[in-house]
C-alpha positions as a LaTeX table, in Angstrom:
\begin{tabular}{lrrr}
\hline
Residue & $x$ (\AA) & $y$ (\AA) & $z$ (\AA) \\
\hline
Met1 & 61.78 & $-87.48$ & 143.54 \\
Ser2 & 59.26 & $-86.27$ & 140.99 \\
Thr3 & 58.19 & $-82.85$ & 139.84 \\
Gly4 & 54.93 & $-83.95$ & 138.28 \\
Val5 & 52.42 & $-81.21$ & 138.98 \\
Asp6 & 48.98 & $-82.00$ & 137.57 \\
Thr7 & 48.53 & $-85.72$ & 136.97 \\
Glu8 & 50.27 & $-87.57$ & 139.79 \\
Thr9 & 48.51 & $-88.77$ & 142.91 \\
Phe10 & 49.34 & $-90.76$ & 146.00 \\
Val11 & 47.06 & $-93.71$ & 146.69 \\
Val12 & 46.98 & $-94.83$ & 150.32 \\
Arg13 & 45.14 & $-97.71$ & 151.92 \\
Gly14 & 44.86 & $-98.20$ & 155.66 \\
Ser15 & 46.68 & $-101.51$ & 155.86 \\
Gly16 & 47.40 & $-101.92$ & 159.54 \\
Pro17 & 50.43 & $-101.13$ & 161.68 \\
Ile18 & 53.65 & $-99.87$ & 160.13 \\
Lys19 & 56.77 & $-101.46$ & 161.57 \\
Gly20 & 60.48 & $-101.16$ & 160.89 \\
Thr21 & 63.09 & $-98.42$ & 160.64 \\
Val22 & 63.01 & $-95.02$ & 158.95 \\
His23 & 65.95 & $-92.63$ & 158.52 \\
Val24 & 65.12 & $-88.92$ & 158.74 \\
Pro25 & 66.90 & $-86.82$ & 156.08 \\
Gly26 & 68.18 & $-83.25$ & 156.40 \\
Ala27 & 65.87 & $-80.33$ & 157.06 \\
Lys28 & 64.34 & $-78.39$ & 154.20 \\
Asn29 & 64.08 & $-75.34$ & 156.43 \\
Ser30 & 67.81 & $-75.45$ & 157.08 \\
Val31 & 69.45 & $-76.58$ & 153.86 \\
Leu32 & 67.79 & $-73.89$ & 151.72 \\
Lys33 & 69.17 & $-71.19$ & 154.03 \\
Leu34 & 72.63 & $-72.78$ & 154.08 \\
Met35 & 72.57 & $-72.79$ & 150.30 \\
Ala36 & 71.72 & $-69.07$ & 150.18 \\
Thr37 & 74.53 & $-68.33$ & 152.62 \\
Thr38 & 77.14 & $-69.65$ & 150.17 \\
Leu39 & 76.68 & $-66.32$ & 148.35 \\
Leu40 & 78.86 & $-64.71$ & 151.03 \\
Thr41 & 82.26 & $-65.99$ & 149.93 \\
Asp42 & 84.09 & $-67.60$ & 147.00 \\
Gly43 & 84.97 & $-71.26$ & 146.71 \\
Thr44 & 83.32 & $-74.66$ & 146.87 \\
Phe45 & 81.07 & $-75.64$ & 149.78 \\
Glu46 & 80.02 & $-79.22$ & 150.53 \\
Leu47 & 76.66 & $-79.84$ & 152.16 \\
Thr48 & 75.77 & $-83.36$ & 153.31 \\
Asn49 & 72.58 & $-84.92$ & 154.70 \\
Val50 & 70.76 & $-82.93$ & 152.02 \\
Pro51 & 67.16 & $-84.02$ & 151.35 \\
Asp52 & 66.25 & $-84.99$ & 147.79 \\
Ile53 & 63.39 & $-82.51$ & 147.43 \\
Val54 & 62.16 & $-80.19$ & 144.70 \\
Asp55 & 62.87 & $-77.02$ & 146.70 \\
Val56 & 66.59 & $-77.83$ & 146.74 \\
Thr57 & 66.52 & $-78.02$ & 142.95 \\
Ile58 & 64.72 & $-74.68$ & 142.68 \\
Met59 & 67.10 & $-72.96$ & 145.09 \\
Gly60 & 70.00 & $-74.39$ & 143.08 \\
Glu61 & 68.55 & $-72.83$ & 139.92 \\
Leu62 & 68.17 & $-69.49$ & 141.68 \\
Leu63 & 71.75 & $-69.59$ & 142.96 \\
Ala64 & 73.01 & $-70.48$ & 139.49 \\
Ala65 & 71.35 & $-67.32$ & 138.16 \\
Leu66 & 73.19 & $-65.35$ & 140.85 \\
Gly67 & 76.61 & $-66.95$ & 140.32 \\
Val68 & 76.76 & $-70.09$ & 142.50 \\
Asn69 & 76.81 & $-73.42$ & 140.65 \\
Met70 & 75.38 & $-76.59$ & 142.20 \\
Gln71 & 76.39 & $-80.20$ & 141.65 \\
Arg72 & 75.04 & $-83.41$ & 143.17 \\
Pro73 & 77.92 & $-85.90$ & 143.07 \\
Ala74 & 76.18 & $-88.40$ & 145.38 \\
Pro75 & 72.86 & $-88.88$ & 147.16 \\
Gly76 & 72.55 & $-86.47$ & 150.06 \\
Gln77 & 75.55 & $-84.41$ & 148.92 \\
Leu78 & 75.70 & $-80.97$ & 147.31 \\
Leu79 & 78.73 & $-79.11$ & 146.00 \\
Leu80 & 78.06 & $-75.38$ & 145.71 \\
Thr81 & 80.75 & $-73.35$ & 143.94 \\
Asn82 & 80.70 & $-69.60$ & 144.36 \\
Thr83 & 82.52 & $-68.35$ & 141.28 \\
Gly84 & 83.06 & $-64.86$ & 142.65 \\
Gln85 & 81.10 & $-63.49$ & 139.70 \\
Ile86 & 77.96 & $-62.66$ & 141.66 \\
Thr87 & 75.07 & $-60.93$ & 139.90 \\
Pro88 & 72.83 & $-59.48$ & 142.65 \\
Val89 & 69.63 & $-59.71$ & 140.63 \\
Ala90 & 67.16 & $-62.48$ & 141.51 \\
Pro91 & 64.82 & $-63.24$ & 138.59 \\
Tyr92 & 61.08 & $-63.38$ & 139.08 \\
Glu93 & 60.51 & $-66.74$ & 137.39 \\
Leu94 & 62.66 & $-68.43$ & 140.06 \\
Val95 & 61.80 & $-66.26$ & 143.06 \\
Glu96 & 58.08 & $-66.92$ & 142.64 \\
Lys97 & 58.57 & $-70.66$ & 143.03 \\
Ile98 & 60.05 & $-70.71$ & 146.51 \\
Arg99 & 59.48 & $-68.65$ & 149.63 \\
Ala100 & 63.04 & $-69.22$ & 150.81 \\
Ser101 & 64.27 & $-67.06$ & 147.92 \\
Ile102 & 63.99 & $-64.09$ & 150.31 \\
Asn103 & 67.03 & $-65.53$ & 152.09 \\
Val104 & 69.35 & $-64.29$ & 149.35 \\
Leu105 & 68.58 & $-60.68$ & 150.39 \\
Gly106 & 70.93 & $-60.49$ & 153.39 \\
Pro107 & 73.94 & $-62.23$ & 151.80 \\
Leu108 & 73.68 & $-60.29$ & 148.51 \\
Leu109 & 73.26 & $-56.92$ & 150.19 \\
Thr110 & 76.16 & $-57.30$ & 152.61 \\
Arg111 & 78.50 & $-58.75$ & 149.98 \\
Cys112 & 77.62 & $-56.72$ & 146.90 \\
Gly113 & 76.25 & $-53.53$ & 148.43 \\
Glu114 & 73.18 & $-53.83$ & 146.26 \\
Val115 & 70.44 & $-56.28$ & 145.38 \\
Arg116 & 67.45 & $-56.34$ & 143.11 \\
Leu117 & 64.96 & $-58.95$ & 144.16 \\
Ser118 & 61.93 & $-59.64$ & 142.01 \\
Met119 & 58.93 & $-60.31$ & 144.20 \\
Pro120 & 55.90 & $-62.40$ & 143.30 \\
Gly121 & 52.50 & $-60.87$ & 143.67 \\
Gly122 & 53.39 & $-57.18$ & 143.38 \\
Asp123 & 50.72 & $-55.72$ & 145.63 \\
Asp124 & 50.84 & $-58.79$ & 147.87 \\
Phe125 & 54.34 & $-57.73$ & 148.78 \\
Gly126 & 52.87 & $-54.34$ & 149.55 \\
Ala127 & 51.09 & $-56.07$ & 152.43 \\
Arg128 & 54.61 & $-56.06$ & 153.90 \\
Pro129 & 55.06 & $-59.64$ & 155.09 \\
Ile130 & 58.79 & $-58.89$ & 155.44 \\
Asp131 & 58.54 & $-55.66$ & 157.42 \\
Met132 & 61.01 & $-56.84$ & 160.04 \\
His133 & 63.57 & $-57.80$ & 157.40 \\
Ile134 & 63.34 & $-54.33$ & 155.88 \\
Ser135 & 63.30 & $-52.31$ & 159.09 \\
Gly136 & 66.26 & $-54.26$ & 160.49 \\
Leu137 & 68.34 & $-53.77$ & 157.36 \\
Lys138 & 67.42 & $-50.07$ & 157.30 \\
Ala139 & 68.70 & $-49.78$ & 160.88 \\
Met140 & 71.97 & $-51.22$ & 159.57 \\
Gly141 & 72.21 & $-48.56$ & 156.87 \\
Ala142 & 70.44 & $-50.05$ & 153.86 \\
Glu143 & 68.26 & $-47.93$ & 151.60 \\
Phe144 & 65.27 & $-49.49$ & 149.85 \\
Arg145 & 63.21 & $-48.70$ & 146.81 \\
Phe146 & 60.02 & $-50.59$ & 145.97 \\
Thr147 & 57.98 & $-51.00$ & 142.82 \\
Asp148 & 55.11 & $-53.32$ & 141.98 \\
Glu149 & 57.60 & $-55.80$ & 140.53 \\
Tyr150 & 60.70 & $-55.77$ & 142.70 \\
Leu151 & 62.62 & $-54.30$ & 145.60 \\
Glu152 & 66.03 & $-52.68$ & 145.33 \\
Ala153 & 68.37 & $-52.31$ & 148.28 \\
Arg154 & 71.70 & $-50.47$ & 148.45 \\
Cys155 & 74.37 & $-49.68$ & 150.99 \\
Glu156 & 78.01 & $-48.58$ & 151.02 \\
Arg157 & 78.73 & $-50.95$ & 153.88 \\
Leu158 & 76.23 & $-52.05$ & 156.46 \\
His159 & 76.97 & $-51.03$ & 160.05 \\
Gly160 & 76.12 & $-52.70$ & 163.32 \\
Ala161 & 72.85 & $-51.94$ & 165.05 \\
Asp162 & 70.82 & $-52.99$ & 168.08 \\
Ile163 & 67.62 & $-54.56$ & 166.77 \\
Thr164 & 64.67 & $-55.86$ & 168.76 \\
Phe165 & 61.95 & $-57.86$ & 167.03 \\
Asp166 & 58.28 & $-57.49$ & 167.94 \\
Phe167 & 57.96 & $-61.18$ & 167.09 \\
Pro168 & 60.68 & $-63.88$ & 166.77 \\
Ser169 & 60.54 & $-64.08$ & 162.97 \\
Val170 & 62.59 & $-66.93$ & 161.51 \\
Gly171 & 63.11 & $-65.28$ & 158.12 \\
Ala172 & 64.04 & $-61.88$ & 159.53 \\
Thr173 & 66.48 & $-63.48$ & 161.97 \\
Glu174 & 68.14 & $-65.34$ & 159.09 \\
Asn175 & 68.43 & $-62.31$ & 156.81 \\
Leu176 & 69.75 & $-59.94$ & 159.49 \\
Leu177 & 72.15 & $-62.60$ & 160.77 \\
Thr178 & 73.73 & $-63.15$ & 157.35 \\
Ala179 & 73.74 & $-59.43$ & 156.58 \\
Ala180 & 75.49 & $-58.61$ & 159.87 \\
Val181 & 78.43 & $-60.91$ & 159.13 \\
Phe182 & 80.20 & $-58.21$ & 157.05 \\
Ala183 & 78.64 & $-55.19$ & 158.79 \\
Glu184 & 81.03 & $-52.75$ & 160.46 \\
Gly185 & 80.90 & $-53.17$ & 164.21 \\
Arg186 & 78.51 & $-55.12$ & 166.41 \\
Thr187 & 74.94 & $-56.14$ & 165.66 \\
Thr188 & 72.58 & $-57.49$ & 168.30 \\
Ile189 & 69.25 & $-59.12$ & 167.49 \\
Asp190 & 66.93 & $-59.37$ & 170.49 \\
Asn191 & 63.81 & $-61.55$ & 170.60 \\
Cys192 & 65.22 & $-63.44$ & 167.62 \\
Ala193 & 64.00 & $-66.85$ & 166.49 \\
Arg194 & 65.56 & $-69.84$ & 168.27 \\
Glu195 & 64.58 & $-72.72$ & 165.97 \\
Pro196 & 67.10 & $-75.55$ & 165.48 \\
Glu197 & 67.44 & $-74.40$ & 161.87 \\
Ile198 & 68.56 & $-70.96$ & 163.11 \\
Thr199 & 71.16 & $-72.67$ & 165.30 \\
Asp200 & 72.26 & $-74.68$ & 162.26 \\
Leu201 & 72.73 & $-71.49$ & 160.23 \\
Cys202 & 74.68 & $-69.87$ & 163.07 \\
Asn203 & 76.97 & $-72.88$ & 163.37 \\
Phe204 & 77.48 & $-72.88$ & 159.60 \\
Leu205 & 78.49 & $-69.21$ & 159.68 \\
Val206 & 80.87 & $-69.79$ & 162.60 \\
Ala207 & 82.48 & $-72.68$ & 160.71 \\
Met208 & 82.98 & $-70.28$ & 157.80 \\
Gly209 & 84.74 & $-67.78$ & 160.06 \\
Ala210 & 81.94 & $-65.48$ & 161.19 \\
Asp211 & 81.81 & $-64.15$ & 164.77 \\
Val212 & 78.41 & $-65.09$ & 166.20 \\
Ser213 & 77.57 & $-65.56$ & 169.88 \\
Gly214 & 74.40 & $-66.27$ & 171.82 \\
Ile215 & 73.62 & $-69.19$ & 169.55 \\
Gly216 & 70.44 & $-70.98$ & 170.62 \\
Thr217 & 69.23 & $-68.04$ & 172.75 \\
Ser218 & 66.84 & $-65.19$ & 172.03 \\
Arg219 & 69.72 & $-62.69$ & 171.70 \\
Leu220 & 72.30 & $-63.04$ & 168.95 \\
Thr221 & 75.43 & $-60.91$ & 168.81 \\
Ile222 & 77.37 & $-60.63$ & 165.57 \\
Glu223 & 80.74 & $-58.92$ & 165.31 \\
Gly224 & 81.34 & $-57.91$ & 161.71 \\
Val225 & 84.39 & $-59.38$ & 159.96 \\
Glu226 & 86.24 & $-58.38$ & 156.81 \\
Arg227 & 85.16 & $-60.00$ & 153.57 \\
Asp228 & 88.31 & $-62.10$ & 153.27 \\
Ala229 & 87.71 & $-63.66$ & 156.71 \\
Leu230 & 85.20 & $-66.22$ & 155.47 \\
Arg231 & 86.03 & $-69.53$ & 153.81 \\
Pro232 & 83.99 & $-72.34$ & 152.23 \\
Val233 & 83.36 & $-75.36$ & 154.44 \\
Ser234 & 81.92 & $-78.87$ & 154.52 \\
Tyr235 & 78.80 & $-79.09$ & 156.68 \\
Tyr236 & 76.24 & $-81.71$ & 157.78 \\
Thr237 & 72.66 & $-80.45$ & 157.64 \\
Val238 & 70.52 & $-80.80$ & 160.76 \\
Pro239 & 67.83 & $-83.53$ & 160.47 \\
Asp240 & 64.29 & $-82.47$ & 159.56 \\
Arg241 & 62.14 & $-82.36$ & 162.69 \\
Ile242 & 58.94 & $-81.94$ & 160.65 \\
Gln243 & 59.65 & $-85.07$ & 158.62 \\
Ala244 & 60.50 & $-86.86$ & 161.87 \\
Ala245 & 57.15 & $-85.80$ & 163.35 \\
Thr246 & 55.40 & $-87.11$ & 160.25 \\
Tyr247 & 56.76 & $-90.61$ & 160.83 \\
Leu248 & 55.77 & $-90.43$ & 164.50 \\
Ala249 & 52.24 & $-89.44$ & 163.48 \\
Ala250 & 52.09 & $-92.25$ & 160.91 \\
Thr251 & 53.11 & $-94.71$ & 163.62 \\
Ala252 & 50.47 & $-93.33$ & 165.98 \\
Val253 & 47.48 & $-93.53$ & 163.64 \\
Ser254 & 48.41 & $-96.97$ & 162.31 \\
Asn255 & 48.97 & $-98.50$ & 165.77 \\
Gly256 & 52.52 & $-99.17$ & 164.62 \\
Glu257 & 55.99 & $-99.52$ & 166.05 \\
Leu258 & 58.90 & $-97.73$ & 164.41 \\
Asn259 & 62.56 & $-96.90$ & 164.86 \\
Val260 & 63.01 & $-93.29$ & 163.71 \\
Leu261 & 66.73 & $-92.73$ & 163.20 \\
Gly262 & 68.31 & $-89.32$ & 162.80 \\
Ile263 & 65.64 & $-87.63$ & 164.89 \\
Arg264 & 67.03 & $-85.18$ & 167.44 \\
Pro265 & 64.69 & $-85.31$ & 170.44 \\
Asp266 & 66.20 & $-82.18$ & 172.01 \\
Asp267 & 64.93 & $-80.20$ & 169.01 \\
Met268 & 61.36 & $-81.45$ & 169.57 \\
Thr269 & 61.04 & $-81.59$ & 173.36 \\
Met270 & 57.62 & $-79.99$ & 173.74 \\
Leu271 & 56.07 & $-81.88$ & 170.82 \\
Leu272 & 57.39 & $-85.21$ & 172.10 \\
Asp273 & 56.04 & $-84.41$ & 175.56 \\
Arg274 & 52.57 & $-83.85$ & 174.07 \\
Phe275 & 52.80 & $-87.00$ & 171.96 \\
Gly276 & 53.62 & $-88.81$ & 175.18 \\
Asp277 & 50.49 & $-87.30$ & 176.72 \\
Met278 & 48.53 & $-88.86$ & 173.84 \\
Gly279 & 49.93 & $-92.27$ & 174.71 \\
Leu280 & 52.90 & $-92.70$ & 172.36 \\
Gln281 & 55.71 & $-94.64$ & 174.02 \\
Met282 & 59.16 & $-93.37$ & 173.05 \\
Ser283 & 62.62 & $-94.50$ & 174.08 \\
Pro284 & 66.16 & $-93.96$ & 172.77 \\
Val285 & 67.47 & $-96.46$ & 170.25 \\
Glu286 & 70.72 & $-96.97$ & 168.36 \\
Ile287 & 71.03 & $-99.13$ & 165.25 \\
Asp288 & 74.28 & $-99.57$ & 163.31 \\
Gly289 & 75.72 & $-96.47$ & 164.92 \\
Ala290 & 72.72 & $-94.27$ & 164.14 \\
Ser291 & 70.73 & $-92.94$ & 167.08 \\
Gly292 & 67.06 & $-92.07$ & 167.27 \\
Leu293 & 63.81 & $-93.01$ & 168.95 \\
His294 & 61.87 & $-96.24$ & 169.19 \\
Val295 & 58.18 & $-95.33$ & 169.01 \\
Ala296 & 55.24 & $-97.59$ & 169.86 \\
Ala297 & 51.60 & $-96.57$ & 169.52 \\
Pro298 & 48.85 & $-97.40$ & 172.02 \\
Glu299 & 45.69 & $-99.20$ & 170.95 \\
Arg300 & 44.10 & $-95.76$ & 170.66 \\
Met301 & 45.54 & $-92.34$ & 171.42 \\
Arg302 & 44.10 & $-89.96$ & 173.99 \\
Ser303 & 42.87 & $-86.51$ & 172.96 \\
Ile304 & 44.71 & $-83.45$ & 174.27 \\
Asp305 & 44.60 & $-79.67$ & 173.85 \\
Val306 & 47.46 & $-78.04$ & 171.93 \\
Ala307 & 48.46 & $-74.44$ & 171.19 \\
Thr308 & 51.06 & $-73.33$ & 168.66 \\
Leu309 & 53.80 & $-70.98$ & 169.86 \\
Pro310 & 57.21 & $-69.80$ & 168.66 \\
Tyr311 & 60.05 & $-72.24$ & 169.30 \\
Pro312 & 60.58 & $-73.97$ & 171.69 \\
Gly313 & 56.78 & $-74.18$ & 171.57 \\
Ile314 & 54.71 & $-76.29$ & 169.20 \\
Ala315 & 55.42 & $-75.18$ & 165.61 \\
Thr316 & 52.63 & $-74.34$ & 163.18 \\
Asp317 & 54.11 & $-76.88$ & 160.75 \\
Tyr318 & 53.24 & $-79.67$ & 163.20 \\
Lys319 & 49.60 & $-78.64$ & 163.44 \\
Pro320 & 48.14 & $-80.57$ & 160.45 \\
Leu321 & 49.74 & $-83.75$ & 161.80 \\
Ile322 & 48.43 & $-83.13$ & 165.32 \\
Ile323 & 44.88 & $-82.47$ & 164.09 \\
Thr324 & 45.03 & $-85.65$ & 162.00 \\
Met325 & 46.13 & $-87.66$ & 165.04 \\
Leu326 & 43.36 & $-86.13$ & 167.15 \\
Ser327 & 40.84 & $-87.05$ & 164.45 \\
Val328 & 41.17 & $-90.70$ & 165.47 \\
Ala329 & 42.01 & $-90.22$ & 169.16 \\
Asp330 & 39.70 & $-90.98$ & 172.05 \\
Gly331 & 37.91 & $-87.85$ & 173.24 \\
Val332 & 37.76 & $-84.20$ & 172.26 \\
Gly333 & 40.83 & $-82.06$ & 171.61 \\
Ile334 & 41.19 & $-78.34$ & 170.95 \\
Val335 & 44.01 & $-76.94$ & 168.81 \\
Thr336 & 44.69 & $-73.22$ & 169.03 \\
Glu337 & 46.69 & $-71.42$ & 166.35 \\
Asn338 & 48.51 & $-68.49$ & 167.95 \\
Leu339 & 50.91 & $-67.70$ & 165.10 \\
Tyr340 & 48.86 & $-67.69$ & 161.89 \\
Pro341 & 45.14 & $-67.51$ & 162.71 \\
Gly342 & 42.90 & $-69.10$ & 160.11 \\
Arg343 & 45.39 & $-71.63$ & 158.76 \\
Phe344 & 42.91 & $-74.50$ & 158.77 \\
Arg345 & 42.33 & $-74.96$ & 155.04 \\
Tyr346 & 43.19 & $-78.67$ & 155.17 \\
Val347 & 40.41 & $-79.32$ & 157.72 \\
Glu348 & 37.90 & $-79.57$ & 154.86 \\
Glu349 & 39.99 & $-82.37$ & 153.38 \\
Leu350 & 40.04 & $-84.25$ & 156.68 \\
Gln351 & 36.27 & $-83.80$ & 156.90 \\
Arg352 & 35.98 & $-85.53$ & 153.51 \\
Leu353 & 37.60 & $-88.50$ & 155.21 \\
Gly354 & 35.02 & $-88.46$ & 157.99 \\
Ala355 & 36.87 & $-86.41$ & 160.61 \\
Asp356 & 34.63 & $-84.53$ & 163.06 \\
Ile357 & 36.28 & $-81.10$ & 163.21 \\
Gly358 & 34.83 & $-77.65$ & 163.76 \\
Thr359 & 36.77 & $-74.39$ & 163.46 \\
Thr360 & 36.10 & $-70.98$ & 164.92 \\
Gly361 & 38.65 & $-68.20$ & 164.42 \\
His362 & 41.99 & $-69.62$ & 165.48 \\
His363 & 40.56 & $-72.67$ & 167.26 \\
Ala364 & 39.80 & $-76.16$ & 165.95 \\
Val365 & 37.70 & $-78.59$ & 167.99 \\
Ile366 & 38.35 & $-82.22$ & 167.07 \\
Arg367 & 36.05 & $-85.01$ & 168.23 \\
Gly368 & 37.89 & $-88.24$ & 167.65 \\
Val369 & 36.28 & $-91.04$ & 165.65 \\
Pro370 & 37.46 & $-94.67$ & 165.69 \\
Arg371 & 38.40 & $-94.70$ & 162.01 \\
Leu372 & 38.42 & $-92.40$ & 158.99 \\
Cys373 & 37.03 & $-93.41$ & 155.58 \\
Gly374 & 38.95 & $-93.27$ & 152.32 \\
Ala375 & 38.08 & $-90.53$ & 149.82 \\
Glu376 & 39.64 & $-88.20$ & 147.26 \\
Val377 & 41.45 & $-85.30$ & 148.91 \\
Gln378 & 43.90 & $-82.59$ & 147.92 \\
Ala379 & 47.28 & $-81.52$ & 149.28 \\
His380 & 47.07 & $-77.73$ & 149.58 \\
Asp381 & 50.65 & $-77.29$ & 150.80 \\
Ile382 & 53.63 & $-79.33$ & 151.98 \\
Arg383 & 52.60 & $-80.04$ & 155.55 \\
Ala384 & 48.89 & $-80.41$ & 154.85 \\
Gly385 & 49.80 & $-82.88$ & 152.10 \\
Ala386 & 51.81 & $-84.98$ & 154.52 \\
Ala387 & 48.87 & $-84.92$ & 156.91 \\
Met388 & 46.64 & $-86.32$ & 154.15 \\
Val389 & 49.06 & $-89.24$ & 153.78 \\
Val390 & 48.94 & $-89.86$ & 157.53 \\
Ala391 & 45.14 & $-89.63$ & 157.45 \\
Gly392 & 45.06 & $-92.20$ & 154.66 \\
Leu393 & 46.87 & $-94.64$ & 156.94 \\
Ala394 & 44.08 & $-94.13$ & 159.48 \\
Ala395 & 41.26 & $-94.64$ & 156.97 \\
Glu396 & 39.32 & $-97.67$ & 155.81 \\
Gly397 & 39.51 & $-98.12$ & 152.06 \\
Glu398 & 41.42 & $-96.05$ & 149.56 \\
Thr399 & 42.51 & $-92.43$ & 149.93 \\
Ile400 & 43.59 & $-90.67$ & 146.74 \\
Ile401 & 45.67 & $-87.53$ & 147.27 \\
Ser402 & 46.13 & $-84.99$ & 144.46 \\
Gly403 & 48.46 & $-82.00$ & 144.46 \\
Val404 & 51.36 & $-84.19$ & 145.55 \\
His405 & 53.89 & $-81.84$ & 143.93 \\
His406 & 53.52 & $-79.85$ & 147.16 \\
Ile407 & 54.64 & $-82.87$ & 149.18 \\
Asp408 & 57.63 & $-83.38$ & 146.86 \\
Arg409 & 58.80 & $-79.86$ & 147.71 \\
Gly410 & 59.47 & $-80.82$ & 151.31 \\
Tyr411 & 59.58 & $-84.61$ & 151.68 \\
Asp412 & 62.37 & $-86.89$ & 150.56 \\
Asp413 & 60.72 & $-90.03$ & 149.11 \\
Leu414 & 57.79 & $-90.15$ & 151.54 \\
Val415 & 56.18 & $-92.94$ & 149.52 \\
Gly416 & 59.31 & $-95.08$ & 149.48 \\
Arg417 & 60.10 & $-94.61$ & 153.15 \\
Leu418 & 56.57 & $-95.48$ & 154.25 \\
Ser419 & 56.31 & $-98.42$ & 151.85 \\
Ala420 & 59.51 & $-99.84$ & 153.30 \\
Val421 & 57.90 & $-100.08$ & 156.74 \\
Gly422 & 54.69 & $-101.73$ & 155.55 \\
Ala423 & 52.41 & $-98.88$ & 154.51 \\
Asp424 & 50.20 & $-99.51$ & 151.49 \\
Ile425 & 51.04 & $-96.36$ & 149.53 \\
Arg426 & 51.99 & $-95.79$ & 145.92 \\
Arg427 & 52.51 & $-92.96$ & 143.47 \\
Val428 & 50.24 & $-93.08$ & 140.44 \\
Gly429 & 50.50 & $-91.09$ & 137.20 \\
\hline
\end{tabular}
């Protein structure tokens, strides 16, 4: 893993089919939330199947500032020791680096009765992207004060409440869930998020001693427990379904054949169904005790129409990969973004590679071409960056990707894993 920001690039050449076996590491979108949850109780937690990504390092630095020390005794393993000396003040210079920093709000508030969370962007926060977090915690008895630089929250002890979300927000579900663990009485969260990473957090809390029911459904019920009821635990992080999808996409565009181990198909049912509609052949496989999927690509994929929806629908994070696959599929496909309209910034980068894509509002129309052409492109964020790598595998010539520090935030050795199965990809700089 590297943290090089300005000078490093990935260089990819379309070198034919990838073939072999890839192991999917733990999920970024789960492990960061598990890490934040260790603020709830004293002692040493062990997390395994932890991805070696930059965001884990940043979250570890943030937790250290709050009073939880992190060690990495072995690859894929974290030891997080809550010293009991928790300082409920999250510093700006760490908060601004990672969106998941908001996940310390619920644990700090319910444990300490107060929290001061520096927020990046000042007025950007005033746009209230965490309205549901705030309104839910207010319903549980928290009081908030906002300035341009930070938010402060206080409570004597949170109390149970019946909360219904207008939208199944992942972040709000996580914060209210962790806050409700010590709240007095019963908390219900209706229309909550149902992502596998939410289920992972619920199971982690139950292992610690929390009382959570309705796990995996759109209604969570949390019975508050006393603060001495929780204990530190050892826990295996759920595999990363977005990384898994990336390797499926790489197989598809390179006409490859891959064993993807660690993937949990039940967490990706709708996406896998749509990949099957495009022509990918998938079947269960087990190698040396590890289960997964054997994936084989057709000579050329078929175009389909796709719409993003809250889980169990197609996640927004899959969309750059899907559009990249459609760029070289046979026919015309339409991708509709129902969650975050306008998130098509990476389309310009695909167009540099020769993709035929037009966007209007929250729709993208993709007319597949037989092959992309190598060019210099930029990774604007984690998932778009991974899509540029996949696009490079589908391109003639050399694709040079800058901004790869974004990819490092969410992908555990993407270059090494793809190289090991025959991709012509290297890190330069």
